[in-house]
Backbone as ProteinMPNN parsed JSONL, in Angstrom:
{"seq_chain_A": "MGSASRNRIGMLVLLNKPYGVLSQFSDRSQPPKRTLAEFGLPPDVYAAGRLDHDSEGLLLLTDDGALAHRVTDPRHKQPKTYWVQVEGEPQAGQLQALRDGVVLNDGPTRTAQVRSLDPAPPLWPREPPVRVRKTVPDAWLELRITEGRNRQVRRMTAAVGLPTLRLVRVAIGDWRLDMLAPGQWRVEETASAPPSRSRR", "coords_chain_A": {"N_chain_A": [[2.375, -15.852, 17.797], [4.47, -14.97, 19.754], [5.349, -12.569, 18.616], [2.902, -10.998, 18.64], [2.57, -10.492, 21.015], [5.007, -9.011, 21.719], [4.351, -6.663, 20.133], [2.149, -5.828, 21.409], [0.106, -2.903, 22.72], [0.293, -1.513, 25.927], [-2.148, -0.277, 28.231], [-2.457, 2.526, 29.806], [-3.589, 4.318, 32.361], [-4.738, 7.492, 34.0], [-5.274, 8.445, 36.894], [-6.898, 10.59, 39.617], [-6.18, 10.154, 42.579], [-8.104, 10.256, 45.276], [-7.903, 11.689, 48.801], [-7.158, 9.266, 51.686], [-7.452, 7.186, 50.409], [-6.329, 3.986, 49.54], [-3.362, 2.846, 47.467], [-4.308, 0.443, 45.971], [-6.334, -2.319, 45.316], [-7.795, -3.85, 47.295], [-8.337, -4.51, 50.792], [-7.361, -5.727, 53.802], [-7.564, -5.064, 56.305], [-8.946, -3.947, 59.503], [-11.365, -1.657, 60.679], [-11.701, -1.875, 57.018], [-10.201, 0.126, 54.764], [-10.699, 2.682, 52.575], [-10.277, 1.638, 48.606], [-8.966, 1.165, 45.495], [-10.84, 0.075, 43.957], [-13.243, 1.018, 44.043], [-13.584, 2.67, 42.155], [-14.15, 1.937, 39.194], [-12.245, 1.163, 37.435], [-10.413, -0.091, 34.655], [-10.096, -3.314, 33.974], [-7.593, -5.701, 35.016], [-5.526, -3.763, 35.305], [-2.934, -2.195, 37.191], [-1.647, -0.331, 39.986], [1.388, 1.559, 39.068], [3.769, 2.055, 40.982], [3.267, 4.075, 43.994], [1.119, 6.145, 46.121], [0.727, 7.428, 49.065], [-1.906, 6.663, 51.421], [-2.915, 8.948, 52.774], [-2.055, 11.121, 50.748], [-2.539, 12.977, 47.935], [-4.033, 13.124, 44.582], [-1.884, 12.411, 41.349], [-2.063, 9.161, 40.187], [-0.436, 6.857, 38.364], [-1.791, 3.966, 36.39], [-1.465, 0.641, 34.991], [-1.569, -2.3, 32.693], [0.914, -2.999, 31.768], [3.84, -4.379, 32.128], [6.283, -3.622, 31.204], [6.145, -0.967, 30.792], [5.312, -0.125, 33.341], [7.661, -0.708, 34.945], [9.25, 1.214, 33.712], [8.184, 3.576, 34.642], [8.546, 3.448, 37.422], [11.095, 2.378, 38.088], [13.89, 3.685, 39.654], [16.158, 4.322, 38.167], [15.721, 5.511, 35.864], [14.888, 7.918, 36.704], [12.607, 9.19, 36.533], [10.869, 12.428, 36.957], [8.922, 13.658, 39.56], [6.293, 15.791, 40.476], [5.193, 17.641, 42.794], [2.505, 19.488, 44.58], [2.615, 21.162, 47.606], [1.226, 21.977, 50.724], [2.383, 23.576, 53.289], [3.266, 23.755, 57.064], [4.075, 26.719, 58.558], [6.299, 29.847, 57.253], [8.277, 29.788, 54.549], [11.518, 30.079, 54.29], [13.941, 31.545, 52.642], [16.413, 30.174, 53.144], [15.616, 27.751, 53.852], [13.833, 26.804, 51.7], [16.087, 26.505, 49.968], [17.982, 24.699, 50.622], [15.977, 22.459, 50.724], [16.36, 22.219, 47.677], [19.072, 21.674, 47.332], [19.123, 19.191, 48.48], [18.739, 17.41, 51.215], [19.385, 15.566, 54.476], [18.296, 12.462, 55.185], [16.893, 9.749, 57.214], [17.542, 7.783, 55.894], [19.711, 8.429, 54.133], [21.057, 11.173, 52.005], [19.166, 13.148, 50.177], [18.481, 13.494, 46.466], [19.122, 16.45, 44.414], [16.601, 19.015, 44.05], [14.034, 20.437, 42.291], [12.685, 23.524, 43.484], [9.924, 25.763, 44.397], [8.272, 28.495, 45.721], [4.711, 28.711, 45.797], [2.578, 31.017, 44.932], [-0.46, 33.097, 44.423], [-1.98, 30.302, 46.463], [-2.229, 27.169, 44.931], [-5.048, 26.242, 42.656], [-6.819, 24.104, 43.804], [-9.157, 21.364, 44.795], [-11.643, 21.168, 47.622], [-10.358, 19.478, 50.419], [-11.538, 16.619, 51.612], [-11.41, 14.739, 54.68], [-11.042, 18.266, 55.827], [-8.155, 19.782, 55.655], [-6.504, 20.38, 59.044], [-5.333, 23.308, 60.139], [-3.672, 25.689, 62.195], [-4.658, 28.641, 63.763], [-3.174, 30.162, 64.768], [-0.643, 29.788, 63.515], [1.279, 30.452, 60.299], [0.694, 29.519, 56.971], [1.869, 27.765, 53.754], [2.194, 27.255, 50.208], [4.2, 25.193, 48.26], [6.276, 24.326, 45.313], [7.418, 20.978, 44.643], [9.566, 19.228, 42.842], [10.97, 16.257, 42.22], [13.393, 13.507, 41.641], [12.995, 11.209, 43.072], [11.705, 8.355, 44.877], [11.085, 7.783, 47.38], [9.924, 6.233, 50.349], [7.661, 8.072, 51.713], [8.842, 10.754, 51.258], [8.525, 13.413, 50.091], [7.342, 14.512, 52.715], [8.927, 13.921, 54.735], [11.121, 15.443, 53.553], [10.342, 18.262, 54.008], [9.907, 18.034, 56.466], [12.418, 18.068, 57.661], [13.256, 20.35, 57.255], [12.221, 22.044, 59.067], [9.537, 22.563, 58.188], [6.448, 21.434, 58.441], [4.526, 19.287, 56.595], [1.372, 19.606, 55.485], [-0.659, 18.852, 53.553], [-0.518, 17.123, 50.564], [-0.054, 16.796, 47.298], [0.439, 15.36, 44.446], [0.968, 16.249, 41.316], [2.028, 15.627, 38.617], [3.8, 13.467, 36.703], [6.58, 12.713, 35.108], [5.915, 13.481, 32.187], [3.222, 13.219, 32.293], [0.28, 14.46, 33.397], [-1.728, 15.548, 35.86], [-3.922, 17.348, 35.19], [-7.391, 18.384, 34.767], [-8.552, 16.424, 36.309], [-11.08, 15.42, 38.268], [-11.195, 14.664, 41.804], [-11.321, 11.013, 42.067], [-11.688, 10.62, 39.53], [-10.772, 9.496, 36.111], [-8.813, 8.709, 33.189], [-8.148, 7.237, 30.367], [-4.906, 7.409, 28.672], [-3.887, 9.199, 25.865], [-2.566, 7.373, 23.103], [-0.64, 6.285, 20.078], [-1.958, 4.152, 18.931], [-4.45, 3.885, 20.06], [-7.443, 5.596, 20.783], [-8.17, 8.785, 22.958], [-10.12, 8.373, 25.89], [-13.143, 9.375, 27.436], [-13.002, 11.166, 30.643], [-13.676, 9.626, 33.495], [-15.927, 8.899, 36.383]], "CA_chain_A": [[1.933, -15.519, 19.016], [5.445, -14.091, 20.441], [5.255, -11.145, 17.997], [1.76, -10.213, 18.923], [2.605, -10.247, 22.599], [5.909, -8.075, 21.988], [3.725, -5.613, 19.85], [1.106, -5.38, 22.276], [0.441, -1.75, 23.421], [-0.335, -1.569, 26.94], [-2.762, 0.441, 28.652], [-1.931, 3.402, 30.758], [-4.593, 5.063, 33.076], [-4.227, 8.272, 34.762], [-6.169, 8.463, 38.239], [-6.856, 11.519, 40.704], [-6.617, 9.409, 43.757], [-8.604, 10.986, 46.539], [-7.376, 11.475, 50.0], [-7.657, 8.355, 52.28], [-7.539, 5.823, 49.513], [-5.074, 3.118, 49.32], [-2.993, 2.82, 45.953], [-4.202, -1.088, 45.818], [-7.307, -2.813, 45.12], [-7.906, -4.711, 48.442], [-7.559, -3.78, 51.86], [-7.914, -6.754, 54.736], [-7.591, -4.534, 57.529], [-10.149, -4.005, 59.838], [-12.075, -1.857, 59.564], [-10.993, -1.747, 55.83], [-9.763, 1.448, 54.289], [-10.915, 2.614, 50.937], [-9.234, 1.174, 47.704], [-8.981, 1.592, 44.112], [-11.886, -0.757, 43.621], [-14.634, 1.772, 43.882], [-13.76, 3.698, 40.879], [-14.491, 1.598, 38.106], [-11.006, 1.104, 36.357], [-10.279, -0.825, 33.698], [-9.848, -4.543, 34.303], [-6.328, -5.903, 34.784], [-4.567, -2.621, 35.474], [-2.417, -2.093, 38.793], [-0.736, 0.795, 40.23], [2.587, 1.872, 38.803], [4.304, 3.144, 41.993], [2.4, 4.429, 44.972], [0.791, 6.882, 46.361], [0.327, 7.375, 50.419], [-3.369, 6.823, 51.596], [-2.879, 10.264, 53.259], [-1.794, 12.011, 49.878], [-3.78, 12.913, 47.111], [-3.421, 13.116, 43.213], [-1.744, 11.657, 40.249], [-1.669, 7.932, 40.373], [-0.788, 5.848, 37.035], [-1.724, 2.543, 36.586], [-1.181, -0.094, 33.671], [-1.694, -3.499, 32.461], [2.224, -3.318, 30.898], [4.958, -4.507, 33.01], [7.59, -2.721, 30.979], [5.48, 0.454, 31.415], [5.348, -0.111, 35.132], [8.956, -0.619, 35.155], [9.897, 2.6, 33.169], [7.816, 4.771, 35.504], [9.072, 3.178, 38.786], [12.743, 2.302, 38.207], [14.838, 4.74, 39.892], [17.393, 4.576, 37.165], [15.047, 6.398, 34.981], [14.994, 9.211, 37.112], [11.25, 10.085, 36.267], [10.378, 13.288, 37.767], [7.258, 13.649, 39.96], [5.897, 16.968, 40.639], [4.199, 17.656, 44.299], [2.103, 20.82, 45.311], [2.711, 20.612, 49.013], [0.971, 22.833, 51.614], [3.426, 23.451, 54.714], [2.905, 24.891, 58.01], [5.268, 28.003, 58.724], [6.502, 30.824, 56.12], [9.29, 29.239, 53.978], [12.53, 31.11, 54.413], [15.236, 31.382, 51.464], [17.555, 29.191, 53.477], [14.96, 26.599, 53.908], [14.112, 26.671, 50.153], [17.63, 26.324, 49.13], [18.244, 23.407, 51.702], [15.38, 21.398, 50.091], [17.194, 22.002, 46.502], [20.295, 21.03, 47.737], [19.233, 17.757, 49.092], [18.785, 17.3, 52.511], [19.959, 14.256, 54.975], [17.468, 11.867, 55.775], [17.515, 8.751, 57.878], [17.944, 6.509, 54.708], [20.788, 9.068, 53.266], [20.784, 12.425, 51.47], [18.138, 13.21, 48.99], [18.903, 14.351, 45.116], [18.78, 18.034, 44.189], [15.216, 19.213, 43.776], [13.331, 21.841, 42.105], [11.596, 24.055, 44.614], [9.502, 26.96, 44.041], [7.224, 28.779, 46.162], [3.3, 29.306, 44.906], [1.816, 32.46, 45.59], [-1.145, 32.585, 45.34], [-2.129, 29.094, 46.36], [-2.705, 26.876, 43.475], [-6.527, 25.89, 42.696], [-7.392, 22.798, 44.181], [-10.441, 21.082, 45.232], [-11.545, 21.016, 48.727], [-10.063, 18.311, 50.776], [-12.205, 15.895, 52.741], [-11.962, 15.794, 55.522], [-10.362, 19.485, 55.663], [-6.811, 20.045, 56.55], [-6.754, 21.127, 60.193], [-4.578, 24.341, 60.126], [-3.707, 26.35, 63.184], [-5.043, 29.778, 63.31], [-1.906, 31.158, 65.144], [0.626, 29.643, 62.73], [0.857, 30.61, 58.839], [0.84, 28.294, 56.008], [1.973, 28.286, 52.452], [2.256, 26.39, 49.335], [5.415, 25.021, 47.504], [6.045, 22.978, 44.425], [8.545, 20.049, 44.729], [10.006, 18.387, 41.548], [12.006, 15.051, 42.807], [13.374, 12.269, 40.732], [13.411, 10.119, 43.41], [10.468, 7.917, 45.137], [11.325, 6.698, 48.942], [8.845, 5.931, 51.194], [6.99, 9.381, 52.408], [9.951, 11.528, 51.076], [8.35, 14.744, 50.369], [6.945, 14.884, 53.83], [10.429, 13.964, 55.409], [12.079, 16.608, 53.324], [9.872, 19.373, 54.393], [9.808, 18.152, 58.154], [13.734, 18.087, 58.047], [13.822, 21.828, 57.052], [11.462, 22.644, 59.708], [8.145, 23.033, 57.642], [5.749, 19.917, 58.327], [3.415, 18.867, 55.55], [-0.173, 19.581, 56.044], [-1.372, 18.496, 52.577], [0.65, 16.849, 49.635], [-1.123, 16.631, 45.869], [0.886, 14.885, 42.931], [0.391, 16.938, 40.065], [2.4, 15.196, 37.465], [4.844, 12.117, 36.699], [7.512, 13.023, 33.876], [4.919, 14.493, 31.194], [2.026, 12.676, 32.46], [-0.258, 15.556, 34.299], [-3.042, 15.459, 36.454], [-4.906, 18.329, 34.552], [-8.281, 18.885, 35.137], [-9.187, 15.584, 36.521], [-11.479, 15.44, 39.527], [-10.735, 13.439, 42.726], [-11.94, 9.795, 41.693], [-11.78, 10.631, 37.906], [-9.446, 9.026, 35.356], [-8.574, 8.612, 31.787], [-6.834, 6.653, 29.516], [-3.904, 8.393, 28.087], [-3.814, 8.756, 24.378], [-1.502, 6.695, 22.48], [-0.586, 6.198, 18.942], [-2.656, 3.085, 18.669], [-5.602, 4.093, 21.237], [-7.792, 6.96, 20.949], [-8.329, 8.919, 24.119], [-11.404, 7.787, 26.405], [-13.498, 10.413, 28.461], [-12.796, 11.093, 31.903], [-14.931, 8.56, 34.206], [-15.702, 8.859, 37.746]], "C_chain_A": [[2.805, -14.727, 19.87], [5.528, -12.575, 19.968], [4.417, -10.568, 18.071], [1.953, -9.891, 20.241], [3.77, -9.03, 22.658], [5.373, -6.538, 21.338], [2.669, -5.184, 20.372], [1.392, -4.194, 22.942], [-0.418, -2.081, 24.764], [-1.3, -0.346, 27.389], [-2.278, 1.082, 30.026], [-3.309, 4.535, 31.112], [-4.142, 5.899, 34.288], [-5.232, 8.495, 35.863], [-5.973, 9.833, 39.212], [-7.147, 10.86, 42.05], [-7.0, 10.171, 45.05], [-7.957, 10.954, 48.054], [-7.809, 10.221, 50.706], [-8.007, 6.905, 51.482], [-6.565, 5.126, 49.242], [-4.603, 3.081, 47.749], [-2.867, 1.143, 45.569], [-5.818, -1.205, 45.829], [-8.221, -3.428, 46.212], [-7.446, -4.282, 49.756], [-8.027, -5.25, 53.023], [-7.859, -6.398, 55.993], [-8.872, -4.68, 58.182], [-10.341, -2.856, 60.813], [-11.42, -1.356, 57.971], [-11.236, -0.501, 55.119], [-10.486, 1.373, 52.813], [-10.024, 2.484, 49.826], [-9.854, 1.532, 46.417], [-10.218, 0.894, 43.609], [-13.215, -0.064, 43.162], [-14.551, 2.72, 42.764], [-13.825, 3.263, 39.49], [-13.55, 1.584, 37.041], [-11.27, 0.031, 35.845], [-9.874, -2.18, 34.28], [-8.402, -4.754, 34.169], [-5.173, -5.111, 34.776], [-4.193, -2.883, 37.242], [-1.345, -0.687, 38.946], [0.985, 0.818, 39.852], [3.413, 2.737, 39.511], [3.087, 3.231, 42.983], [2.258, 5.782, 45.266], [0.212, 7.085, 48.006], [-1.394, 7.794, 50.28], [-3.504, 8.248, 52.007], [-2.611, 11.521, 52.155], [-2.823, 11.918, 48.694], [-2.902, 13.021, 45.497], [-3.184, 12.239, 41.969], [-1.348, 10.237, 40.526], [-1.732, 7.288, 38.576], [-1.206, 4.555, 37.54], [-1.968, 2.011, 35.101], [-1.301, -1.389, 33.921], [-0.253, -3.951, 31.927], [3.251, -3.081, 32.086], [6.108, -3.631, 32.621], [7.227, -1.21, 31.249], [5.632, 0.974, 32.882], [6.895, 0.208, 35.315], [9.577, 0.932, 34.887], [9.461, 3.665, 34.108], [8.086, 4.609, 37.026], [10.415, 2.785, 38.924], [13.137, 3.309, 38.267], [15.709, 4.873, 39.211], [17.03, 5.521, 36.22], [14.754, 7.563, 35.424], [13.778, 9.974, 36.929], [10.699, 11.017, 37.236], [9.203, 13.392, 38.273], [7.608, 14.978, 40.654], [4.931, 17.024, 41.724], [3.614, 19.383, 44.149], [1.833, 20.298, 46.798], [2.313, 21.927, 50.166], [1.54, 22.566, 52.964], [2.918, 24.232, 55.873], [4.127, 25.566, 58.285], [5.168, 28.626, 57.328], [7.818, 30.35, 55.562], [10.118, 30.495, 53.871], [13.401, 30.676, 53.293], [16.147, 30.527, 51.731], [16.875, 27.671, 53.481], [14.665, 26.181, 52.181], [15.309, 25.963, 49.683], [18.213, 24.95, 49.635], [17.571, 22.104, 51.177], [15.953, 21.021, 48.478], [18.298, 21.343, 46.605], [20.516, 19.499, 47.81], [19.357, 17.671, 50.625], [19.029, 15.768, 53.174], [18.827, 13.404, 55.66], [17.859, 10.463, 56.734], [18.202, 7.519, 57.061], [19.237, 7.269, 53.907], [20.403, 10.253, 52.876], [19.943, 12.175, 50.345], [19.129, 13.732, 47.894], [18.584, 15.686, 45.404], [17.363, 18.078, 43.872], [15.14, 20.398, 43.031], [12.652, 22.181, 42.933], [11.564, 25.492, 44.579], [8.133, 27.412, 44.993], [5.424, 29.204, 45.379], [2.693, 30.222, 45.819], [1.116, 33.128, 44.598], [-1.213, 30.969, 45.507], [-2.592, 28.438, 45.244], [-4.408, 26.275, 43.72], [-6.912, 24.319, 42.65], [-8.7, 22.605, 44.563], [-10.401, 21.199, 46.703], [-11.157, 19.853, 49.223], [-11.012, 17.627, 51.501], [-11.569, 14.863, 53.274], [-11.077, 16.899, 55.289], [-9.173, 19.285, 56.319], [-7.2, 20.887, 57.656], [-5.113, 22.078, 60.424], [-4.758, 25.392, 61.44], [-3.776, 27.81, 62.874], [-3.932, 30.675, 63.576], [-0.652, 30.889, 64.344], [0.164, 29.667, 61.244], [1.2, 29.517, 58.321], [1.267, 28.605, 54.58], [2.254, 27.131, 51.665], [3.787, 26.267, 48.614], [5.016, 24.015, 46.239], [7.41, 22.338, 44.467], [8.657, 19.468, 43.582], [11.273, 17.573, 42.052], [12.03, 14.061, 41.743], [13.615, 11.112, 41.822], [11.83, 9.462, 44.032], [10.618, 6.923, 46.584], [10.088, 7.277, 49.585], [8.396, 7.308, 52.041], [8.153, 10.458, 52.109], [9.59, 12.888, 51.148], [7.95, 15.161, 51.818], [8.152, 14.693, 54.823], [11.274, 14.959, 55.112], [11.712, 17.853, 54.063], [9.862, 19.465, 56.097], [11.322, 18.578, 58.42], [14.171, 19.655, 58.112], [13.03, 22.723, 57.903], [10.061, 23.307, 59.122], [7.333, 21.876, 57.362], [4.805, 20.149, 57.216], [2.089, 19.142, 55.972], [-0.959, 18.928, 54.774], [-0.242, 18.369, 51.345], [-0.394, 16.181, 48.311], [0.141, 16.144, 44.999], [0.155, 15.28, 41.741], [0.95, 16.453, 38.759], [3.665, 14.036, 37.762], [5.397, 12.321, 35.498], [6.416, 13.864, 33.45], [3.714, 14.264, 31.261], [1.645, 13.887, 33.755], [-1.424, 15.295, 34.974], [-4.063, 16.665, 35.59], [-6.083, 18.322, 35.187], [-9.029, 17.436, 35.865], [-9.844, 15.763, 38.137], [-11.063, 14.618, 40.622], [-11.758, 12.238, 42.275], [-12.395, 9.712, 40.215], [-10.693, 9.96, 37.499], [-9.723, 8.918, 34.427], [-7.854, 7.742, 31.271], [-6.008, 7.37, 28.667], [-3.678, 7.972, 26.472], [-2.525, 8.141, 24.175], [-1.567, 6.846, 21.04], [-1.945, 5.016, 18.396], [-4.235, 3.079, 19.386], [-5.791, 5.387, 21.164], [-8.05, 7.287, 22.674], [-9.82, 8.411, 24.593], [-11.945, 9.279, 27.256], [-13.021, 9.958, 29.782], [-13.874, 10.387, 32.372], [-14.888, 9.031, 35.542], [-16.874, 8.143, 38.403]], "O_chain_A": [[2.316, -13.908, 20.649], [5.72, -11.606, 20.703], [4.565, -9.409, 17.685], [1.405, -8.854, 20.615], [3.612, -8.133, 23.486], [5.77, -5.466, 21.796], [2.14, -4.173, 19.909], [2.416, -4.048, 23.609], [-1.48, -2.703, 24.782], [-1.108, 0.677, 26.733], [-1.858, 0.492, 31.022], [-3.84, 5.321, 30.328], [-3.491, 5.493, 35.25], [-6.303, 8.833, 35.361], [-4.816, 10.092, 39.541], [-8.245, 11.0, 42.59], [-6.129, 10.648, 45.777], [-7.457, 9.865, 48.334], [-8.963, 9.924, 50.401], [-8.617, 5.906, 51.862], [-5.719, 5.705, 48.562], [-5.439, 3.279, 46.867], [-1.878, 0.593, 45.085], [-6.51, -0.298, 46.292], [-9.425, -3.487, 45.965], [-6.342, -3.759, 49.908], [-9.167, -5.692, 52.883], [-8.066, -7.238, 56.869], [-9.791, -5.338, 57.695], [-9.61, -2.884, 61.803], [-10.637, -0.407, 57.951], [-12.38, -0.107, 54.892], [-10.749, 0.382, 52.131], [-8.975, 3.125, 49.898], [-10.956, 2.056, 46.254], [-10.593, 1.392, 42.548], [-13.997, -0.399, 42.273], [-15.47, 3.501, 42.519], [-13.59, 4.08, 38.6], [-13.857, 1.909, 35.894], [-12.097, -0.779, 36.262], [-9.165, -2.045, 35.278], [-7.834, -4.099, 33.296], [-4.065, -5.487, 34.393], [-4.813, -3.452, 38.14], [-0.521, -0.242, 38.147], [1.732, 0.033, 40.436], [3.803, 3.828, 39.095], [2.066, 2.565, 42.815], [3.055, 6.608, 44.823], [-0.987, 6.817, 48.086], [-1.984, 8.622, 49.586], [-4.429, 8.799, 51.412], [-2.85, 12.687, 52.47], [-3.685, 11.056, 48.527], [-1.691, 13.008, 45.274], [-4.044, 11.462, 41.554], [-0.278, 10.078, 41.112], [-2.699, 7.271, 37.814], [-1.075, 4.106, 38.679], [-2.497, 2.668, 34.205], [-1.202, -1.821, 35.07], [-0.114, -5.139, 31.638], [3.459, -2.07, 32.756], [6.795, -3.01, 33.432], [7.96, -0.418, 31.842], [5.948, 2.06, 33.367], [7.282, 1.277, 35.787], [10.211, 1.617, 35.69], [10.228, 4.586, 34.388], [7.869, 5.541, 37.801], [10.886, 2.896, 40.056], [13.01, 4.097, 37.331], [16.402, 5.812, 39.603], [17.855, 6.305, 35.752], [14.328, 8.379, 34.608], [13.756, 11.193, 37.099], [10.119, 10.602, 38.239], [8.268, 13.229, 37.489], [8.664, 15.294, 41.202], [3.851, 16.453, 41.573], [4.288, 20.293, 43.667], [1.11, 19.361, 47.137], [3.17, 22.784, 50.384], [1.274, 21.582, 53.653], [2.23, 25.241, 55.715], [5.192, 24.949, 58.236], [4.389, 28.273, 56.443], [8.697, 30.614, 56.382], [9.723, 31.606, 53.518], [13.552, 29.478, 53.055], [16.782, 30.018, 50.808], [17.479, 26.642, 53.179], [15.308, 25.308, 51.598], [15.318, 24.903, 49.057], [18.894, 24.238, 48.897], [18.127, 21.007, 51.111], [16.006, 19.864, 48.063], [18.47, 20.356, 45.89], [21.46, 18.791, 47.46], [20.456, 18.008, 51.066], [18.871, 14.802, 52.427], [18.485, 13.77, 56.784], [19.039, 10.178, 56.935], [19.022, 6.665, 57.397], [19.756, 6.601, 53.013], [19.318, 10.602, 53.342], [19.99, 11.154, 49.66], [20.226, 14.239, 48.127], [17.937, 16.072, 46.377], [16.908, 17.049, 43.371], [16.001, 21.277, 43.073], [11.852, 21.357, 43.377], [12.501, 26.286, 44.662], [7.1, 26.742, 44.972], [5.274, 30.014, 44.464], [2.414, 30.188, 47.018], [1.791, 33.787, 43.807], [-0.529, 30.31, 44.723], [-3.369, 29.051, 44.512], [-4.849, 25.946, 44.821], [-7.207, 23.596, 41.698], [-9.431, 23.587, 44.686], [-9.287, 21.331, 47.21], [-11.55, 18.909, 48.538], [-11.436, 18.425, 52.337], [-11.115, 14.008, 52.514], [-10.188, 16.623, 54.483], [-9.095, 18.704, 57.401], [-7.956, 21.851, 57.544], [-4.048, 21.577, 60.782], [-5.868, 25.866, 61.685], [-3.135, 28.282, 61.935], [-3.673, 31.683, 62.918], [0.315, 31.644, 64.446], [-0.888, 29.164, 60.848], [1.845, 28.63, 58.879], [1.018, 29.744, 54.184], [2.537, 26.069, 52.22], [4.455, 27.29, 48.463], [4.046, 23.273, 46.088], [8.433, 23.013, 44.351], [7.561, 19.081, 43.179], [12.373, 18.087, 42.257], [11.058, 13.752, 41.054], [14.343, 10.161, 41.535], [10.814, 10.054, 43.667], [10.341, 5.735, 46.747], [9.481, 8.337, 49.431], [8.951, 7.463, 53.129], [8.323, 11.146, 53.115], [10.091, 13.618, 52.003], [8.291, 16.308, 52.107], [8.207, 15.484, 55.764], [12.062, 15.437, 55.928], [12.568, 18.481, 54.686], [9.825, 20.468, 56.809], [11.528, 19.385, 59.327], [15.099, 20.124, 58.77], [13.017, 23.937, 57.697], [9.594, 24.369, 59.532], [7.399, 21.309, 56.271], [4.36, 21.279, 57.014], [1.827, 18.734, 57.103], [-2.036, 18.424, 55.093], [0.659, 19.181, 51.136], [-1.25, 15.303, 48.424], [0.996, 17.029, 45.042], [-0.898, 14.839, 41.281], [0.37, 16.847, 37.747], [4.271, 13.854, 38.819], [4.603, 12.082, 34.588], [5.988, 14.799, 34.127], [2.938, 14.863, 30.516], [2.358, 14.172, 34.717], [-2.209, 14.614, 34.313], [-5.25, 16.344, 35.639], [-5.935, 18.244, 36.406], [-10.256, 17.512, 35.909], [-9.154, 16.187, 39.063], [-10.423, 13.646, 40.22], [-12.95, 12.513, 42.134], [-13.251, 8.944, 39.775], [-9.73, 9.765, 38.241], [-10.939, 8.957, 34.244], [-6.788, 7.47, 31.822], [-6.599, 8.033, 27.814], [-3.404, 6.873, 25.988], [-1.55, 8.322, 24.905], [-2.509, 7.519, 20.62], [-2.725, 5.284, 17.482], [-5.044, 2.19, 19.12], [-4.937, 6.257, 21.338], [-8.122, 6.397, 23.522], [-10.635, 8.074, 23.735], [-11.135, 10.13, 27.622], [-12.709, 8.807, 30.084], [-14.959, 10.45, 31.793], [-13.851, 9.576, 35.92], [-16.896, 7.986, 39.624]]}, "name": "protein", "num_of_chains": 1, "seq": "MGSASRNRIGMLVLLNKPYGVLSQFSDRSQPPKRTLAEFGLPPDVYAAGRLDHDSEGLLLLTDDGALAHRVTDPRHKQPKTYWVQVEGEPQAGQLQALRDGVVLNDGPTRTAQVRSLDPAPPLWPREPPVRVRKTVPDAWLELRITEGRNRQVRRMTAAVGLPTLRLVRVAIGDWRLDMLAPGQWRVEETASAPPSRSRR"}
C-alpha cells in the first residue's frame, strides 16, 4: 500500500480562469462570488497557488500535494508569465525599473524579465470590458517573475507609474495557457496518462 501510494501519479489540470472568479470552490460571502465549482473540474483537485478574482488566465489545479508544493514553494522560483495592460505609455526607464526590481511595502522585488508587446496580444474580450480613459493611452507588457506575492504585478506596475488595467497569466514554468478559452480546462499529458480534450 505504501509503495502504491508513493508511485501514484497525481493529476494536473490547466484552467483558463475567467475574470471575476475566485480560485476556490466555495464562497460564503453575500452575495456569493463565482467560484471554480461551475466549471465541472475533476473531483479532489484544488488550486496550486492563487490568481486574484480580478485577474484572468492560467490556474493550475492538482490532487497531488508534492506537485502543488513544487508549483507554489518560492524556493523553487517557478517563473510566472503575465500579459499586462497598463495605463500610460511605458518609457525605457520604467521598464528598466521593473527589470531591476522595485521597492514595495513588503520589500524589494526580485529582478524580472519585461518587454513591450506591440501589437497587443490576441486575447478574448473581457467581461465586463476594461474601462479605458479615452484621453489616456494604454499599452501591453509581458512580465516574467519568480515570486508570488499578493497582487505583486499590479503593485509593481503601479510603483513605476503604470497602473494595471488588465492582467492575464499565460504561463507557469513550462505549463502554458495556449488556446484554452475562458472557463475551459485540460488535463496535462504525463507519461502515464494520455491528454484529455479541453472541457468547458
